[in-house]
C-alpha positions as CSV (number, residue, x, y, z in Angstrom):
1,M,-9.2,-20.7,14.2
2,K,-11.6,-19.5,16.9
3,K,-10.3,-21.7,19.7
4,C,-8.1,-20.9,21.8
5,L,-7.8,-17.3,20.6
6,L,-11.5,-16.5,20.4
7,S,-12.4,-18.6,23.4
8,L,-10.1,-16.4,25.5
9,L,-11.9,-13.4,24.1
10,S,-15.4,-14.5,24.7
11,A,-17.2,-12.8,27.5
12,G,-19.6,-13.0,30.3
13,V,-19.9,-14.8,33.6
14,M,-21.3,-18.2,33.5
15,V,-24.8,-18.8,34.8
16,A,-24.5,-21.7,37.3
17,S,-26.3,-24.7,36.1
18,C,-24.0,-27.4,37.5
19,S,-24.7,-30.3,39.7
20,Q,-24.0,-30.0,43.4
21,P,-20.4,-31.5,43.2
22,Q,-19.5,-29.0,40.5
23,Q,-20.9,-26.1,42.6
24,E,-18.1,-26.7,45.1
25,N,-15.6,-25.9,42.4
26,P,-15.2,-22.1,42.3
27,L,-14.4,-22.2,38.6
28,L,-17.8,-23.8,37.9
29,A,-19.9,-21.7,40.3
30,E,-21.5,-18.4,39.5
31,W,-19.0,-15.6,40.2
32,N,-20.9,-13.3,42.5
33,T,-18.0,-10.8,42.6
34,P,-17.8,-7.1,41.5
35,Y,-17.9,-7.0,37.7
36,G,-17.8,-10.8,37.6
37,I,-14.1,-10.9,38.4
38,P,-12.8,-14.5,38.8
39,P,-12.6,-15.6,42.5
40,F,-8.9,-16.1,42.2
41,E,-8.2,-16.7,45.9
42,Q,-10.7,-19.5,46.1
43,V,-9.2,-21.5,43.2
44,Q,-6.8,-24.3,44.1
45,P,-4.7,-26.5,41.7
46,E,-7.0,-29.5,42.2
47,H,-9.9,-27.4,40.7
48,Y,-8.5,-27.0,37.2
49,I,-8.7,-30.4,35.6
50,P,-12.3,-31.1,36.7
51,A,-13.3,-27.5,35.6
52,F,-11.6,-27.9,32.2
53,K,-13.3,-31.2,31.6
54,A,-16.7,-29.9,32.6
55,A,-16.2,-26.7,30.5
56,M,-15.2,-28.8,27.5
57,A,-18.2,-31.0,27.8
58,A,-20.4,-27.9,28.1
59,E,-19.0,-26.4,24.9
60,L,-19.4,-29.7,23.0
61,A,-23.1,-29.7,24.2
62,E,-23.4,-26.2,22.7
63,I,-21.9,-27.4,19.5
64,D,-24.2,-30.4,19.4
65,A,-27.2,-28.1,19.8
66,I,-26.1,-26.2,16.7
67,V,-25.4,-29.3,14.7
68,N,-28.7,-31.0,15.6
69,N,-30.8,-27.9,14.9
70,T,-33.3,-29.1,12.2
71,E,-34.0,-25.5,11.1
72,E,-32.2,-24.2,8.0
73,P,-28.8,-22.6,8.9
74,T,-29.0,-18.9,9.5
75,F,-26.7,-16.3,10.8
76,E,-28.4,-16.4,14.2
77,N,-28.8,-20.1,14.7
78,T,-25.4,-21.1,13.3
79,I,-22.8,-18.3,13.0
80,E,-23.8,-16.2,16.0
81,A,-24.6,-19.3,18.0
82,Y,-21.2,-20.8,17.3
83,A,-19.3,-17.6,18.1
84,N,-21.0,-17.5,21.5
85,T,-20.1,-21.1,22.5
86,G,-17.4,-21.9,25.0
87,E,-18.0,-19.1,27.5
88,L,-17.4,-21.4,30.5
89,L,-14.2,-22.8,28.9
90,S,-13.0,-19.2,28.2
91,N,-13.4,-18.3,31.9
92,V,-11.6,-21.4,33.1
93,S,-8.8,-21.1,30.5
94,A,-8.2,-17.4,31.3
95,V,-7.8,-18.1,35.1
96,F,-5.5,-21.0,34.5
97,S,-3.4,-19.2,31.9
98,S,-2.9,-16.3,34.3
99,A,-2.0,-18.4,37.2
100,N,0.5,-20.4,35.2
101,G,2.0,-17.2,33.9
102,V,2.3,-15.2,37.1
103,K,2.7,-17.7,39.9
104,S,3.8,-20.9,38.1
105,S,4.8,-23.9,40.2
106,P,5.7,-27.6,39.4
107,E,2.1,-28.5,40.2
108,L,0.7,-26.0,37.7
109,Q,3.2,-27.0,35.1
110,A,2.2,-30.6,35.5
111,I,-1.4,-29.6,35.1
112,A,-0.5,-27.7,31.9
113,K,1.1,-30.9,30.5
114,E,-1.9,-33.0,31.4
115,L,-4.2,-30.4,29.8
116,S,-2.3,-30.0,26.5
117,P,-3.5,-33.2,24.8
118,L,-7.0,-32.7,26.2
119,Q,-7.3,-29.2,24.9
120,S,-5.7,-30.0,21.5
121,A,-8.2,-32.9,21.0
122,H,-11.1,-30.7,22.1
123,Y,-10.4,-27.9,19.7
124,S,-9.7,-30.3,16.9
125,S,-13.0,-32.1,17.5
126,I,-14.7,-28.7,16.9
127,S,-12.6,-27.3,14.0
128,L,-12.9,-30.6,12.2
129,N,-16.5,-31.3,12.9
130,E,-18.0,-32.0,9.5
131,K,-21.6,-31.4,10.4
132,L,-20.8,-28.1,12.1
133,F,-18.8,-27.0,9.1
134,Q,-21.5,-27.9,6.6
135,R,-23.9,-25.6,8.5
136,I,-21.4,-22.8,8.5
137,K,-20.6,-23.4,4.9
138,A,-24.3,-23.2,4.0
139,V,-24.6,-19.7,5.6
140,Y,-21.3,-18.7,3.9
141,E,-22.5,-19.7,0.4
142,K,-25.8,-17.7,0.9
143,R,-24.3,-14.8,2.8
144,N,-25.0,-12.2,0.1
145,E,-28.6,-13.2,-0.1
146,M,-29.4,-13.0,3.6
147,G,-29.5,-9.2,4.1
148,L,-26.6,-9.2,6.5
149,N,-25.1,-6.0,7.8
150,P,-21.3,-5.5,7.2
151,Q,-20.4,-6.7,10.6
152,Q,-22.5,-9.9,10.3
153,L,-21.0,-10.5,6.8
154,R,-17.5,-10.1,8.2
155,A,-18.2,-12.6,11.0
156,V,-19.5,-15.2,8.5
157,E,-16.5,-14.8,6.3
158,E,-13.9,-14.9,9.1
159,I,-15.5,-17.9,10.8
160,Y,-15.7,-19.8,7.5
161,K,-12.1,-18.9,6.7
162,G,-11.0,-20.1,10.2
163,F,-12.6,-23.5,9.6
164,E,-11.1,-23.7,6.1
165,R,-7.6,-22.9,7.4
166,G,-8.2,-25.3,10.2
167,G,-8.6,-28.2,7.8
168,A,-12.3,-28.5,7.5
169,N,-12.2,-29.1,3.8
170,L,-9.6,-31.9,4.0
171,P,-10.4,-35.5,3.4
172,A,-10.9,-37.7,6.5
173,E,-7.5,-39.3,6.6
174,K,-5.8,-35.9,6.3
175,K,-8.0,-34.5,9.1
176,E,-6.8,-37.3,11.4
177,E,-3.2,-36.6,10.5
178,L,-3.7,-32.9,11.1
179,K,-5.3,-33.6,14.5
180,Q,-2.2,-35.6,15.5
181,I,0.2,-33.0,14.3
182,S,-1.7,-30.3,16.2
183,A,-1.5,-32.3,19.4
184,E,2.2,-32.8,19.0
185,I,2.9,-29.1,18.3
186,S,0.8,-28.1,21.3
187,A,2.8,-30.4,23.6
188,L,6.2,-29.3,22.2
189,Q,5.4,-25.6,22.5
190,L,4.4,-26.1,26.1
191,Q,7.6,-28.1,26.7
192,F,9.7,-25.3,25.1
193,S,8.1,-22.6,27.4
194,Q,8.5,-24.6,30.5
195,N,12.1,-25.4,29.7
196,A,12.8,-21.7,29.2
197,L,11.2,-20.8,32.6
198,L,13.1,-23.5,34.4
199,E,16.4,-22.6,32.8
200,T,16.1,-18.9,33.5
201,A,15.5,-19.6,37.1
202,A,18.3,-22.2,37.4
203,Y,21.3,-19.9,37.1
204,T,22.6,-17.5,39.7
205,L,25.7,-15.5,39.6
206,V,26.9,-15.4,43.2
207,V,29.2,-12.5,44.2
208,E,31.1,-12.9,47.4
209,N,33.7,-10.2,47.1
210,E,32.3,-6.7,47.5
211,A,35.0,-5.3,45.2
212,D,33.3,-7.3,42.3
213,L,30.3,-5.0,42.7
214,A,32.2,-1.9,41.5
215,G,30.2,0.2,39.1
216,L,26.8,-1.0,40.2
217,T,24.4,1.5,41.8
218,A,23.4,1.3,45.4
219,D,20.0,0.2,44.4
220,Q,21.3,-2.6,42.2
221,I,23.6,-3.8,45.0
222,A,20.7,-3.7,47.5
223,E,18.4,-5.7,45.2
224,A,21.2,-8.4,44.8
225,A,21.7,-8.5,48.5
226,A,18.0,-8.9,49.1
227,R,17.9,-11.9,46.6
228,A,20.8,-13.5,48.4
229,K,19.1,-13.0,51.8
230,K,15.9,-14.5,50.5
231,A,17.9,-17.6,49.5
232,G,19.4,-17.9,52.9
233,Q,22.8,-16.5,51.8
234,E,23.0,-13.2,53.7
235,G,26.2,-11.4,53.1
236,K,26.4,-12.3,49.5
237,W,25.0,-10.8,46.3
238,F,22.8,-12.8,43.8
239,F,22.2,-11.9,40.2
240,G,19.8,-13.8,37.9
241,L,19.0,-14.1,34.2
242,D,15.7,-12.2,34.5
243,N,16.1,-8.8,32.8
244,P,15.7,-6.6,35.9
245,S,18.8,-8.3,37.3
246,V,21.0,-9.2,34.3
247,M,20.6,-6.1,32.2
248,P,21.7,-3.6,34.9
249,F,24.6,-5.8,35.7
250,L,25.8,-5.9,32.1
251,A,25.4,-2.1,31.8
252,N,27.2,-1.2,35.0
253,A,29.5,-3.9,36.5
254,E,33.2,-3.0,36.0
255,N,34.2,-6.7,36.4
256,R,34.5,-7.7,32.8
257,E,34.9,-11.4,33.5
258,L,31.7,-11.5,35.5
259,R,29.9,-9.6,32.7
260,K,31.1,-12.4,30.3
261,Q,30.0,-15.1,32.7
262,I,26.4,-13.9,33.1
263,L,25.9,-12.9,29.5
264,T,27.2,-16.4,28.4
265,A,24.7,-18.0,30.7
266,Y,21.9,-15.7,29.5
267,L,22.7,-16.5,25.8
268,N,22.9,-20.3,26.4
269,R,19.7,-20.8,28.2
270,C,18.1,-24.2,27.1
271,N,21.3,-24.9,25.1
272,N,23.3,-26.8,27.8
273,N,22.5,-30.4,26.8
274,N,20.6,-31.0,30.0
275,E,17.0,-31.9,30.7
276,N,15.9,-28.3,29.8
277,D,17.7,-28.3,26.4
278,N,15.4,-27.0,23.6
279,K,17.4,-27.9,20.4
280,E,15.6,-31.1,19.7
281,V,12.3,-29.5,20.6
282,I,13.0,-26.8,17.9
283,K,13.9,-29.4,15.3
284,K,10.6,-31.3,15.9
285,L,8.6,-28.1,15.9
286,V,9.8,-26.8,12.6
287,E,9.3,-30.3,11.1
288,L,5.7,-30.5,12.3
289,R,4.9,-26.9,11.4
290,L,6.1,-27.5,7.8
291,K,4.2,-30.8,7.6
292,R,1.0,-29.1,8.8
293,A,1.4,-26.3,6.2
294,Q,2.0,-28.8,3.4
295,I,-1.1,-30.7,4.4
296,M,-2.9,-27.4,4.0
297,G,-1.4,-26.9,0.5
298,A,1.2,-24.4,1.3
299,E,4.9,-24.7,0.4
300,T,6.3,-23.5,3.8
301,A,5.1,-22.9,7.3
302,A,5.6,-19.1,6.8
303,A,3.6,-19.1,3.6
304,Y,0.7,-20.8,5.4
305,I,0.8,-18.5,8.5
306,L,1.2,-15.3,6.6
307,E,-1.6,-15.9,4.2
308,D,-4.1,-14.1,6.5
309,R,-1.7,-11.5,7.9
310,M,-1.2,-8.0,6.6
311,A,2.1,-9.1,5.0
312,K,0.5,-11.9,3.1
313,T,3.8,-13.4,1.9
314,P,7.3,-14.2,3.3
315,E,8.7,-12.0,0.4
316,A,6.9,-9.0,1.8
317,V,8.3,-9.6,5.2
318,Y,11.9,-9.9,3.9
319,E,11.5,-6.8,1.8
320,L,10.7,-4.7,4.9
321,L,13.4,-6.3,7.0
322,D,16.0,-5.8,4.3
323,Q,15.2,-2.1,3.9
324,I,15.9,-1.5,7.5
325,W,18.8,-3.9,8.0
326,T,21.4,-1.9,6.0
327,P,21.0,1.5,7.7
328,A,20.6,-0.2,11.1
329,L,23.9,-2.1,10.6
330,K,25.6,1.1,9.6
331,A,24.4,2.8,12.8
332,A,25.5,-0.1,14.9
333,K,29.0,0.0,13.4
334,A,29.2,3.7,14.2
335,E,28.1,3.0,17.8
336,A,30.8,0.3,18.1
337,K,33.5,2.7,16.9
338,D,32.4,5.2,19.6
339,M,32.8,2.5,22.2
340,Q,36.1,1.3,20.9
341,K,37.4,4.9,21.2
342,I,36.4,5.0,24.8
343,I,38.2,1.7,25.4
344,A,41.3,3.2,23.8
345,K,41.0,6.4,26.0
346,E,40.9,4.2,29.1
347,G,44.1,2.5,28.0
348,S,42.5,-0.9,27.9
349,N,44.0,-3.2,25.2
350,I,40.8,-5.0,24.6
351,K,38.4,-5.5,21.7
352,L,34.8,-4.7,22.2
353,E,32.8,-7.9,22.8
354,A,29.1,-8.7,23.4
355,W,29.6,-8.5,27.2
356,D,31.1,-5.1,26.8
357,W,28.4,-3.5,24.6
358,R,25.9,-2.3,27.3
359,Y,28.7,-1.3,29.6
360,Y,30.4,1.0,27.1
361,A,27.1,2.1,25.6
362,Q,26.4,3.7,29.0
363,K,29.8,5.4,28.9
364,A,29.2,6.6,25.3
365,M,25.8,8.1,26.4
366,K,27.5,9.9,29.2
367,E,30.3,11.2,27.1
368,K,28.1,12.3,24.2
369,F,25.1,13.6,26.0
370,N,26.2,13.8,29.7
371,L,23.3,11.5,30.4
372,S,22.9,8.2,32.3
373,E,20.1,5.9,33.5
374,E,21.1,6.6,37.1
375,E,20.4,10.3,36.6
376,M,17.0,9.7,35.0
377,A,15.7,6.8,37.3
378,P,14.7,9.0,40.3
379,Y,12.1,10.7,38.1
380,F,10.5,7.4,37.0
381,Q,9.0,6.1,40.2
382,I,6.6,3.3,39.2
383,D,3.4,4.8,40.5
384,N,4.2,8.1,38.9
385,V,4.8,6.4,35.6
386,R,1.4,4.7,35.9
387,E,-0.1,8.1,36.5
388,G,1.6,9.3,33.3
389,V,0.0,6.4,31.4
390,F,-3.4,7.3,32.8
391,H,-2.8,11.0,32.0
392,V,-2.2,10.2,28.3
393,A,-5.3,8.0,28.2
394,N,-7.3,10.9,29.8
395,K,-6.0,13.5,27.4
396,L,-6.6,11.4,24.3
397,F,-9.9,9.7,25.2
398,G,-11.2,11.3,28.4
399,L,-10.7,8.1,30.4
400,T,-10.4,8.2,34.2
401,F,-9.2,5.6,36.7
402,K,-10.3,4.6,40.2
403,K,-8.5,2.0,42.3
404,L,-10.7,-0.9,43.3
405,E,-10.3,-2.2,46.8
406,N,-11.5,-5.5,48.3
407,V,-11.8,-7.3,45.0
408,P,-10.2,-10.7,44.0
409,L,-6.7,-10.3,42.5
410,P,-4.8,-12.7,40.2
411,H,-1.8,-12.2,42.5
412,E,-1.2,-10.6,45.8
413,E,1.0,-8.0,44.2
414,A,-1.6,-7.0,41.6
415,E,-3.8,-3.9,41.7
416,A,-7.1,-3.3,40.1
417,F,-8.7,-0.2,38.6
418,E,-12.1,0.8,37.3
419,V,-11.8,2.5,33.9
420,Y,-14.4,5.2,33.3
421,D,-15.2,6.4,29.8
422,N,-15.7,10.1,29.0
423,D,-19.4,9.8,29.6
424,G,-18.9,8.6,33.2
425,T,-19.8,4.9,32.5
426,V,-17.4,2.1,33.4
427,T,-15.8,0.8,30.2
428,G,-13.7,-2.0,31.8
429,I,-11.5,-3.2,34.6
430,V,-7.7,-3.3,34.4
431,F,-5.2,-5.2,36.6
432,F,-1.5,-4.4,37.0
433,D,1.1,-6.9,38.1
434,M,4.4,-5.3,37.3
435,F,7.2,-6.9,39.4
436,A,9.5,-9.8,38.4
437,R,9.3,-13.1,40.2
438,P,12.0,-15.3,38.8
439,G,11.0,-18.9,38.5
440,Q,7.3,-18.1,39.0
441,K,6.5,-15.5,36.4
442,R,7.1,-15.9,32.8
443,A,9.6,-13.5,31.2
444,G,8.8,-10.3,29.5
445,A,5.8,-8.1,29.6
446,W,2.3,-8.7,28.3
447,C,-1.3,-7.7,28.2
448,G,-4.0,-10.4,28.6
449,G,-7.5,-10.7,29.8
450,F,-9.9,-12.6,31.9
451,R,-12.9,-11.6,29.8
452,G,-13.0,-9.9,26.4
453,Q,-15.5,-7.3,25.4
454,S,-18.7,-8.6,23.9
455,Y,-22.5,-8.1,23.8
456,K,-24.9,-10.2,25.8
457,N,-28.7,-9.7,25.6
458,G,-28.0,-6.3,24.0
459,E,-25.7,-5.1,26.7
460,R,-22.0,-4.5,26.4
461,V,-20.1,-6.9,28.6
462,L,-17.1,-5.2,30.2
463,P,-13.6,-6.4,29.4
464,L,-11.4,-7.5,32.3
465,V,-7.8,-6.7,31.2
466,T,-4.5,-7.6,32.9
467,I,-1.1,-6.0,32.3
468,C,2.0,-7.8,33.5
469,G,5.6,-6.8,33.6
470,N,8.9,-7.9,35.0
471,F,10.2,-4.7,36.6
472,T,12.7,-4.3,39.4
473,R,10.8,-4.4,42.7
474,P,11.3,-1.9,45.6
475,V,14.1,-2.5,48.0
476,G,13.6,-1.5,51.6
477,D,11.9,1.8,52.0
478,K,12.8,2.9,48.5
479,P,10.1,2.7,45.8
480,A,10.7,0.9,42.4
481,L,12.4,3.3,40.0
482,L,12.1,2.3,36.4
483,T,14.6,2.5,33.5
484,T,13.6,4.4,30.4
485,D,13.1,1.0,28.7
486,E,10.7,-0.1,31.4
487,V,8.8,3.2,31.1
488,A,8.4,2.6,27.4
489,T,7.3,-1.0,28.2
490,Y,4.6,0.3,30.6
491,F,3.2,2.7,27.9
492,H,3.4,-0.1,25.3
493,E,1.5,-2.7,27.3
494,F,-1.2,-0.2,28.3
495,G,-1.6,0.6,24.6
496,H,-2.7,-3.1,24.2
497,G,-4.9,-2.5,27.2
498,L,-6.6,0.5,25.5
499,A,-7.4,-1.7,22.5
500,S,-9.1,-4.2,24.8
501,L,-10.9,-1.6,27.0
502,L,-12.2,0.5,24.1
503,K,-13.2,-2.3,21.8
504,D,-16.9,-2.2,21.0
505,V,-17.7,-5.0,18.6
506,K,-21.2,-6.5,18.6
507,Y,-20.5,-9.9,16.9
508,Q,-17.8,-12.4,18.1
509,G,-15.9,-14.4,15.6
510,M,-14.3,-11.7,13.5
511,G,-10.8,-12.6,14.7
512,G,-9.6,-9.2,16.0
513,Y,-6.5,-7.6,14.6
514,P,-4.1,-9.8,12.6
515,R,-0.8,-10.4,14.3
516,D,1.2,-7.9,12.3
517,F,-1.4,-5.1,13.1
518,V,-1.9,-6.0,16.8
519,E,1.2,-4.0,17.9
520,L,0.0,-0.7,16.4
521,P,-2.0,0.4,19.5
522,S,0.8,-0.6,21.9
523,Q,3.6,1.0,19.9
524,L,1.7,4.1,19.1
525,N,1.1,4.6,22.8
526,E,4.8,4.6,23.5
527,H,5.2,7.8,21.5
528,W,3.7,9.9,24.3
529,A,6.0,8.5,27.0
530,F,8.8,10.9,26.7
531,E,7.2,13.9,25.1
532,P,8.3,16.9,27.2
533,E,4.8,18.0,28.0
534,V,3.9,14.5,29.2
535,L,7.2,14.1,31.2
536,K,6.4,17.3,33.1
537,V,3.1,15.8,34.3
538,Y,4.4,12.5,35.7
539,A,8.3,12.5,35.9
540,K,8.7,13.8,39.4
541,H,11.6,13.1,41.7
542,Y,10.6,10.3,44.1
543,Q,12.1,12.1,47.1
544,T,11.5,15.8,46.5
545,G,8.5,15.8,44.1
546,E,10.5,18.1,41.8
547,V,9.3,18.0,38.2
548,I,12.0,16.7,35.8
549,P,14.3,19.6,35.0
550,Q,14.1,21.1,31.5
551,E,17.8,20.6,31.1
552,L,17.4,16.8,31.6
553,V,14.4,16.7,29.3
554,E,16.5,18.3,26.6
555,K,19.4,15.9,27.1
556,M,16.9,13.0,26.8
557,E,15.6,14.4,23.6
558,K,19.1,14.7,22.1
559,A,20.0,11.2,23.2
560,G,16.7,9.6,22.3
561,K,17.9,8.1,19.0
562,Y,21.4,7.0,20.2
563,G,21.7,3.3,20.5
564,Q,19.1,2.5,17.9
565,G,21.7,0.8,15.8
566,F,22.2,-1.9,18.4
567,A,18.5,-2.1,19.3
568,T,17.4,-2.4,15.7
569,V,20.0,-4.9,14.7
570,E,19.4,-7.2,17.6
571,Y,15.6,-7.1,16.9
572,L,16.0,-7.7,13.2
573,A,18.4,-10.6,13.8
574,A,15.6,-12.3,15.8
575,S,13.1,-11.5,13.1
576,Y,15.3,-13.1,10.4
577,L,15.9,-16.1,12.6
578,D,12.2,-16.7,13.1
579,M,11.5,-16.3,9.4
580,D,14.4,-18.4,8.2
581,F,13.3,-21.4,10.3
582,H,9.8,-21.2,8.8
583,V,10.6,-20.6,5.1
584,L,12.3,-24.0,4.9
585,N,10.5,-26.2,2.4
586,E,12.2,-29.3,3.8
587,I,13.9,-29.9,7.1
588,P,17.4,-31.5,6.9
589,A,17.6,-34.8,8.9
590,D,20.7,-33.4,10.5
591,L,19.5,-29.9,11.2
592,D,21.9,-28.3,13.7
593,V,20.1,-25.4,15.4
594,E,23.3,-23.7,16.5
595,K,24.9,-23.9,13.1
596,F,21.6,-22.8,11.4
597,E,21.4,-19.8,13.6
598,A,25.1,-18.9,13.0
599,K,24.6,-19.0,9.3
600,V,21.4,-17.0,9.3
601,L,23.1,-14.2,11.1
602,G,26.6,-14.6,9.8
603,D,25.5,-14.5,6.1
604,R,23.8,-11.1,6.8
605,G,26.9,-9.7,8.3
606,I,25.7,-9.2,11.9
607,L,28.4,-7.8,14.2
608,S,29.9,-10.4,16.6
609,Q,29.2,-8.0,19.5
610,I,25.4,-8.0,18.9
611,P,23.7,-11.3,19.6
612,S,20.1,-11.8,18.4
613,R,17.7,-10.4,20.9
614,Y,16.5,-14.0,21.3
615,R,18.6,-16.9,20.5
616,S,16.8,-19.9,19.2
617,T,16.7,-22.1,22.3
618,Y,14.9,-19.5,24.4
619,F,13.0,-17.7,21.6
620,S,9.6,-18.2,23.2
621,H,7.9,-15.7,20.8
622,T,8.3,-18.1,17.9
623,F,8.7,-21.5,19.5
624,S,5.9,-21.2,22.1
625,G,3.6,-20.3,19.3
626,G,2.4,-16.8,19.7
627,Y,4.6,-15.1,17.1
628,T,5.6,-18.0,14.8
629,A,6.8,-16.5,11.5
630,G,5.5,-13.3,13.2
631,Y,8.2,-11.7,15.2
632,Y,8.6,-9.2,12.3
633,S,5.2,-7.9,13.4
634,Y,6.7,-5.3,15.8
635,I,8.7,-3.6,13.0
636,W,5.8,-4.0,10.5
637,A,3.5,-2.3,13.0
638,E,6.1,0.3,13.7
639,V,5.7,1.5,10.1
640,L,2.1,2.0,11.0
641,D,2.6,3.6,14.4
642,A,5.3,6.0,13.2
643,D,3.0,7.2,10.4
644,A,0.0,7.3,12.8
645,Y,1.8,9.5,15.3
646,D,2.6,11.9,12.5
647,A,-1.2,12.4,12.2
648,F,-1.1,14.0,15.6
649,V,2.2,15.8,15.2
650,E,1.1,17.3,11.8
651,T,-1.7,19.2,13.7
652,G,0.7,20.8,16.1
653,D,-1.1,19.1,19.0
654,I,-0.1,15.7,20.1
655,F,-3.4,15.4,21.9
656,N,-5.5,16.6,19.0
657,Q,-9.1,15.5,19.8
658,E,-10.2,15.2,16.2
659,V,-7.4,12.8,15.4
660,A,-7.8,10.9,18.8
661,N,-11.5,10.4,18.2
662,K,-10.9,9.2,14.7
663,Y,-8.2,6.8,15.9
664,R,-10.6,5.5,18.5
665,K,-13.6,5.1,16.1
666,E,-11.7,3.7,13.1
667,I,-9.2,1.4,14.8
668,L,-9.7,0.8,18.6
669,E,-13.4,0.3,18.6
670,V,-13.8,-1.9,15.5
671,A,-11.0,-4.6,15.8
672,G,-11.6,-7.2,13.2
673,E,-14.7,-5.6,11.6
674,K,-12.7,-4.8,8.5
675,D,-9.5,-5.7,6.8
676,A,-6.6,-4.3,8.8
677,M,-5.3,-2.0,6.0
678,D,-8.8,-0.7,5.5
679,L,-9.0,0.2,9.2
680,Y,-5.7,2.0,8.9
681,I,-6.6,3.9,5.7
682,N,-10.0,4.9,7.2
683,F,-8.1,6.5,10.1
684,R,-5.1,8.0,8.2
685,G,-6.5,8.5,4.7
686,K,-3.5,6.8,3.1
687,Q,-1.3,3.8,3.3
688,P,1.8,4.3,5.5
689,G,5.4,4.7,4.2
690,I,8.6,3.6,5.8
691,D,10.2,7.1,6.1
692,P,8.7,8.0,9.5
693,L,10.0,4.8,11.0
694,L,13.6,5.4,9.8
695,K,13.4,9.0,11.0
696,N,12.1,8.0,14.5
697,R,14.9,5.5,14.9
698,G,17.5,7.9,13.7
699,L,18.4,5.7,10.7
700,K,17.7,8.4,8.1
């Protein structure tokens, strides 16, 4: 449905028309800032609730104006008018969502809980507004007689479908039931995400004996010391469950017992039978999602959700996952054998366990390819990586970037850049906020926005895009040095950014990319990250400025596919878990989340040493709502991106301008204007096959 998704994508800066008390609220005043950037530094927690209430009232007034229009429904007075409602609410929502994601606090979390039922009721009152739907339906039924252009026709059909899938055709009593279910789901998803944030921040592995740091790099030790000092425990070393802390520890620490302790804590987040436990939350969520789907006439939650995705059916998703699972499991078993051999050589009488995998994977990489993350890291200084990201965007699309000074920033650690198109005009603004802040910043990396691209009075409204990560921060005078995984993540998120910055759609309401297509631009952009000719541009030693040596590039190329067994299996495990929860057509009264998870993975023969990338109780992708029955989307989109990159490779030029221009014109600029597969075929000339994916992952 359009709200919240489309409301977050609507554009423009509000024209102040508020009463004097509202003018004092910076969220409700006109934003007289460069490019209409939100005045972040002026916004205080007490501003949010009044701003949300005023913005909701403004949107309802806009809806009333459409509903009460006595003229016959037309594209302009109904579809376009509806698509352009909620601009003020979009602005307020985007600012709050960002604040709660990058500098969360108990106060902001309390506001989010207070807002949850208000927002749910607001969006339901619109999606289930009978009079509004009847006007939209009237246009939909006459759409082929109105002389609409293809974009207008698409907007009519997608908006109508959104209302229909939101329950607009249900009888009154079912609408009321759906409204209640939606409110409960919204509250539970929020509770899940807040529990995950709190639980991740609650645990610290405290090391007091310096000997227990054996194997860690000097940088990792310094970061742990800085964390301890910040907590008033100078002389000790602190390790947390955020990825920049826990993953290097698992990969390098020689102390096996400490590796076991921290991984066990990591895997049991929100599964400790305390106030942050998520097992009951999950049970309630899957029950309510199934109930909602059945009200809408679907057999399962997954069937309902997938209906308007590229996959269309759960069967199609499982077919893809199953094709990859067998070769991935075979590769993972081979990797495990390599590591067990290393253990035997060391004379250790131990069996490889989950807390050993990353540690011995590093050793296997060193033994097989004479390569380690420590050797590569000096060439991946964070600012240089960003320049590499910019270089690729310039070579493909002619984009250039200029840092913006003295503008409002969503966080004091963020930076802002003007993005200039190849004709010299500004195409958008992008913010970067890349460092971890455990307990304040939500986990992972993401691309969001404060304003989506649109047209207003015939002029293109510039998108305001934000890219966030959880990378290891600088320690002392040493800059932040990224792992190869973090480098890939930087390119990935900027691929999402390119989709937002280059979008050029005239009519709102077309829904954008479906979930299982949305990762195509991001994953495609990763392909350039470690190409030798790209590495030689940005991979420079942070101390000497030396370009990465050819010998190291060659070793990286040879080692590039090693470890894909583990990476693919842990990802697929999470994808199966997500799907299996949501293909249930009834929920057992005694559903045991842990036993369900163990059966899902055990029945498929997963190795005991490879946990699911996300265990159920902290699987925010699915239980916070964004990727419900949709975590498969990354591998689905990888079928597309692997095939799409071949379009460049086949020409002998990874920056081939003809292919880049076609990709921009047929996919990036026209999000939502056509069916996703039509977009892809218009670019590639054919449907994709799975072979390029298997080849890229070294599984064929």
